[in-house]
C-alpha positions in Angstrom: -15.9 -2.3 -27.5 -17.9 -0.5 -29.9 -18.5 -1.5 -33.3 -17.3 0.0 -36.0 -19.5 -0.1 -39.3 -18.2 0.8 -43.0 -20.3 2.5 -45.3 -21.5 0.5 -47.9 -19.4 0.5 -50.9 -19.5 -1.7 -53.9 -15.7 -2.3 -54.1 -15.7 -4.0 -57.6 -12.7 -2.6 -60.3 -15.3 -0.5 -61.9 -15.6 2.0 -59.1 -12.0 2.0 -58.4 -11.3 5.8 -60.0 -9.0 8.6 -59.4 -11.7 10.5 -58.3 -12.9 7.7 -55.4 -9.0 8.4 -53.7 -10.1 11.0 -50.8 -13.4 8.2 -50.2 -10.3 5.0 -49.8 -8.7 7.5 -47.8 -11.3 7.6 -45.1 -12.0 3.7 -45.3 -8.4 3.1 -44.9 -8.0 5.3 -41.7 -11.5 3.5 -40.7 -9.9 -0.2 -41.2 -6.7 0.9 -39.1 -9.0 2.4 -36.4 -10.5 -0.8 -36.0 -7.1 -2.8 -36.3 -6.1 -0.8 -33.2 -9.2 -1.1 -31.4 -8.8 -5.0 -31.7 -5.4 -4.9 -30.6 -5.5 -2.7 -27.5 -8.7 -4.9 -26.5 -7.0 -7.9 -25.8 -5.0 -8.1 -23.1 -2.1 -9.3 -22.2 -1.9 -12.2 -19.8 0.1 -11.9 -16.6 2.4 -15.0 -16.1 3.0 -16.6 -13.1 4.4 -15.5 -10.3 6.0 -18.5 -8.3 7.7 -17.2 -5.3 10.0 -15.0 -3.5 13.7 -15.4 -5.0 15.8 -13.5 -2.9 16.4 -10.0 -0.9 19.3 -7.8 -1.7 20.7 -5.8 1.2 23.9 -3.4 1.1 26.6 -3.9 3.7 28.8 -1.5 5.0 31.4 -4.6 5.8 30.6 -7.4 3.5 33.1 -9.8 5.5 31.4 -9.0 9.1 27.9 -9.5 6.8 29.5 -12.9 5.5 30.1 -14.4 8.6 26.8 -13.4 10.1 24.8 -14.7 7.0 27.3 -18.0 6.8 28.6 -18.4 10.6 25.8 -17.5 12.3 22.4 -18.0 10.3 24.5 -21.5 8.1 23.8 -20.0 4.6 26.3 -21.3 2.6 27.8 -18.6 0.3 27.9 -19.3 -3.5 28.2 -17.4 -6.6 30.1 -14.4 -5.9 30.7 -11.6 -8.4 33.6 -9.4 -8.9 34.7 -7.5 -11.5 37.8 -7.1 -13.7 39.8 -5.6 -10.8 39.1 -8.2 -8.3 36.7 -6.1 -6.2 33.3 -7.4 -5.2 30.1 -6.5 -7.3 27.4 -8.9 -5.1 27.5 -11.9 -3.1 24.9 -14.4 -2.7 23.8 -16.8 0.5 21.7 -19.8 -0.2 18.8 -20.6 1.9 17.2 -23.0 -0.6 17.5 -24.0 -4.1 14.8 -21.0 -5.3 15.9 -18.7 -2.5 19.1 -16.2 -1.5 19.9 -13.1 0.7 22.4 -11.4 -1.9 24.9 -8.7 -0.3 26.4 -5.8 -2.0 28.8 -3.3 -0.9 27.6 0.1 0.2 27.3 2.6 -2.1 27.2 5.4 0.7 27.4 5.0 4.8 24.6 5.6 6.4 21.8 4.7 4.2 18.9 2.8 3.6 20.5 -0.9 3.6 17.8 -2.5 1.1 18.7 -2.7 -2.1 15.6 -4.5 -3.9 13.3 -7.7 -3.5 13.0 -10.2 -6.5 10.4 -12.1 -7.4 10.3 -15.1 -9.6 8.2 -15.7 -12.5 8.3 -18.7 -15.3 8.2 -16.1 -18.1 10.3 -13.1 -17.8 9.7 -11.7 -21.6 5.8 -12.2 -20.6 6.2 -10.3 -17.8 7.7 -7.3 -19.1 4.9 -7.1 -21.7 2.4 -7.5 -19.2 3.6 -4.8 -16.7 4.3 -2.8 -20.3 0.5 -3.6 -21.0 -0.5 -1.7 -17.6 1.3 1.0 -17.9 4.1 0.3 -15.8 7.2 2.0 -16.4 9.6 -1.1 -17.7 13.0 -1.3 -19.4 12.9 -1.7 -23.2 14.2 -5.1 -22.6 14.9 -8.4 -20.6 18.7 -9.0 -19.6 20.6 -12.1 -18.4 22.1 -11.2 -14.7 25.5 -12.3 -13.6 24.6 -15.8 -12.6 22.8 -16.5 -15.6 19.3 -15.5 -15.1 16.7 -13.8 -16.8 15.8 -10.7 -14.9 14.8 -7.3 -15.5 13.9 -4.4 -13.0 10.9 -2.1 -12.0 10.2 0.6 -9.2 6.9 -0.4 -7.5 5.0 3.0 -6.1 7.3 3.5 -3.1 10.5 3.7 -5.2 11.8 0.3 -4.1 13.3 -1.9 -6.9 11.6 -5.0 -7.9 13.3 -7.6 -9.9 11.5 -10.3 -11.4 13.5 -13.5 -11.8 13.5 -16.4 -14.0 15.7 -19.1 -13.6 17.3 -20.6 -16.4 19.1 -24.1 -17.0 22.6 -22.7 -17.5 22.1 -20.3 -14.8 24.3 -21.4 -11.9 21.2 -21.4 -9.6 19.8 -24.4 -11.7 23.3 -26.0 -12.1 24.0 -26.1 -8.5 20.7 -27.3 -7.7 20.8 -29.6 -4.7 23.8 -28.3 -3.6 25.5 -25.7 -0.8 22.5 -26.8 2.1 23.3 -28.0 4.8 21.3 -28.6 8.3 23.2 -25.8 9.9 20.7 -23.3 8.1 18.6 -21.2 10.7 15.8 -22.4 8.7 14.9 -23.7 5.2 12.5 -21.3 3.6 11.8 -17.7 3.0 8.3 -17.4 3.4 8.2 -13.3 2.9 10.4 -10.1 2.5 9.3 -7.1 4.2 8.9 -3.6 2.8 7.9 0.2 3.7 4.7 1.5 2.6 4.1 5.0 2.9 0.3 5.1 1.3 -1.3 2.0 1.4 -3.9 2.3 -1.6 -1.3 2.7 -4.2 0.7 -0.1 -3.1 -2.4 -2.1 -2.9 -3.2 -1.1 -7.0 0.0 -2.2 -7.4 0.4 -5.2 -5.9 -2.9 -6.2 -6.1 -4.4 -5.2 -8.9 -1.2 -5.4 -11.5 0.3 -8.4 -9.9 -2.6 -10.2 -8.6 -1.4 -10.8 -4.9 -4.1 -11.3 -2.6 -4.5 -9.7 0.9 -4.3 -12.2 3.4 -3.7 -10.4 7.0 -3.7 -6.9 8.0 -2.7 -5.9 11.7 -2.1 -3.5 14.0 0.4 -3.0 17.0 -1.5 -0.6 18.9 -5.0 -1.0 17.4 -5.4 2.5 16.7 -3.6 2.0 13.0 -2.7 -1.0 10.8 1.0 -1.8 11.3 1.4 -4.4 8.4 -0.8 -5.8 5.3 0.6 -8.9 4.0 0.3 -9.5 0.2 0.2 -13.5 -1.1 1.8 -13.8 -4.4 -0.6 -14.8 -6.7 0.6 -18.5 -7.4 2.9 -19.0 -4.3 2.5 -19.2 -0.7 5.1 -16.5 -0.2 4.0 -13.1 0.6 5.4 -9.2 0.5 4.5 -7.7 3.9 3.8 -4.0 4.1 5.3 -2.3 7.0 3.2 1.1 7.0 4.5 3.8 9.5 3.6 7.2 10.7 6.8 9.6 10.8 9.6 8.8 8.0 11.6 5.8 9.9 15.8 6.6 10.7 18.1 4.2 9.7 17.6 1.9 12.7 13.8 1.9 11.9 14.5 0.8 8.2 16.8 -2.1 9.7 13.7 -3.4 11.7 11.0 -2.7 8.7 13.2 -4.2 5.6 13.7 -7.5 6.6 13.6 -11.4 5.8 10.9 -13.5 7.2 11.8 -16.9 7.5 9.2 -19.8 8.5 10.2 -23.1 10.8 7.6 -25.2 12.5 10.0 -25.1 16.0 10.9 -22.1 17.5 13.1 -24.0 20.2 15.0 -26.1 17.4 15.7 -22.9 15.7 17.2 -21.0 19.0 19.0 -24.3 19.3 20.7 -24.0 15.9 21.5 -20.9 16.4 23.2 -21.2 19.9 25.1 -23.9 18.6 26.6 -21.8 15.6 30.0 -21.1 15.1 29.4 -17.5 15.1 27.2 -17.2 18.6 29.8 -16.1 20.0 30.5 -12.8 17.6 26.6 -12.5 17.9 26.1 -10.5 21.1 22.5 -9.7 21.2 20.4 -12.4 23.4 18.3 -15.4 21.1 14.8 -14.8 22.1 12.0 -16.7 21.4 8.8 -14.5 21.6 5.0 -14.9 21.3 2.8 -18.0 22.3 0.5 -18.9 20.1 3.0 -18.1 16.8 6.2 -18.2 18.1 9.4 -16.1 16.6 12.9 -15.2 16.9 14.4 -11.8 15.7 17.8 -11.4 14.7 20.0 -8.7 13.3 23.0 -8.4 10.7 26.0 -5.9 11.4 24.1 -3.6 9.7 20.6 -4.0 11.8 19.0 -5.2 8.8 16.5 -7.9 10.3 16.0 -11.4 10.0 13.0 -12.9 11.4 12.1 -16.6 11.7 8.2 -17.4 12.4 6.1 -20.4 13.0 3.3 -21.6 10.4 0.0 -19.9 11.5 -2.1 -23.2 13.5 -4.7 -25.1 11.7 -7.2 -24.6 14.2 -6.5 -20.6 15.3 -6.5 -18.9 12.1 -5.2 -15.0 11.9 -7.7 -12.8 12.4 -6.9 -9.3 10.3 -7.5 -5.9 12.4 -9.8 -3.6 11.5 -7.9 -0.6 12.2 -7.4 2.1 9.6 -4.0 3.0 7.5 -2.6 5.7 9.3 -2.5 7.3 5.2 
């Protein structure tokens, strides 16, 4: 920071003359400039980002989605929010005490099913101030959500809505801690959410340079171009997975790319749980365990949105990042 030096002046009362007002105006301007320099020189600290809180989808038929997430995946429905006329605003399916899937009635048929993703912070007001200080377009203030949590929304470089949420003692999430979780759940932790990314560098500048995420792996399906980049949140093992693409994805492809990532140590047990679910008969696709070193299972909700369950990375065989370049 440059040092601004004031001109040497005798500030005794003998010098306070009317003909000196012009000089004092200049001195006042210099002092104001110093104050502004100091203010802008102080960086607003980034609050902690402690995990993936939820992912939200639009559903063409909420009842069909409800059957998928409860009867097949085993996540209990909690905190449905309705309008005064009884119509559903959104409903929630609980993975664990801090992670959920939200489902909204669709606004327009035949459009992208992803509504938004949510990241948990322990200081939502501080996060708002921090993002504003970094030049991110933010709302003027935080709000309180319909289930009692503090939150606000922003947009990332690809236009995805990112909600920052802080759980409060009076929120439904905290009041119902330890409830609505049984052994039927497909898995008990959401390790990541997947979102499409058109150009890698703008996304990196936002998630890495502003949010403080750390890249932990990048992979390629064909070895020619990158297919995904995993960005771990700064204060959590959870991550956001960038799904890179060549041509603009259609609605079916968007359902594959925008996804839920669950973590479980044994895919054979996950498959067995799914096969035993009361909603298995209504799910017409096969349940397949794929992969060798890190096995996984893919299932799809009635609108084609993908839920992926995957085993942890083997301790004796860490992931090796691809050296393929991004398509853009």
